[in-house]
N, C-alpha and C positions, 0 to 999 in steps of 0.2 A: 493465433489470438491478435490481433494488433494491439500494438496498446501507442501510448503519446508516451515522448520524448517526457515531461514527469511523470508518469505512472510510472515508466521504468525507477529515474529516483527513486521513487516513494516504495516500490518494489524492493529495493534494492538496499535501503533500510532497512524495508519491513523485515527484510529476512533476514540482516541483523540485529534482529528485535527490539527494536524502536519502538517505543508508545509515538503514538496520534499527535500527542506535545514534543514529544521532544524529535520526529521529520518535521514537524512545521518549523520549528527550532533551528534544525541544520539548514531548512530550506528554505529558511527565511519567508513562509506562508503561515498563516492562521493553523492553530490544529482545526478547525473545523474546515476548514479546502482538504489537509490532510486525513480526514477524515471521507470528506468524496473521493480522494483518491482509493484511499482503501477498499470502501464501496462500491467506484466501479468493477477495480479488480475483482474482488469479489462475483460480482455480477456477470462477466468475461468469463469469469472461469467455473460457472456452477458452481460453487462452495460456500456454503454458510456461515464460516468465518475467518479469523488471520491465519489459527491454527490449521486448516482444512488448506488455504492454500498455502502454506509453507510446505506443511508433508506432498502434497501435487508437486511444486514445483524444485523440492532439494533432489 
């Protein structure tokens, strides 16, 4: 699976258990943008939610 550098950053924070708002604050982007990156990661990994994504990648 190919990921952008930003998606890799978001994924790292997501795996630490951060929310979209926390990811946004950490990366200095809006939480809407963080949400869009998370949605892209879900689609690329063919999962329905962040818990499934975390389980798949751990």
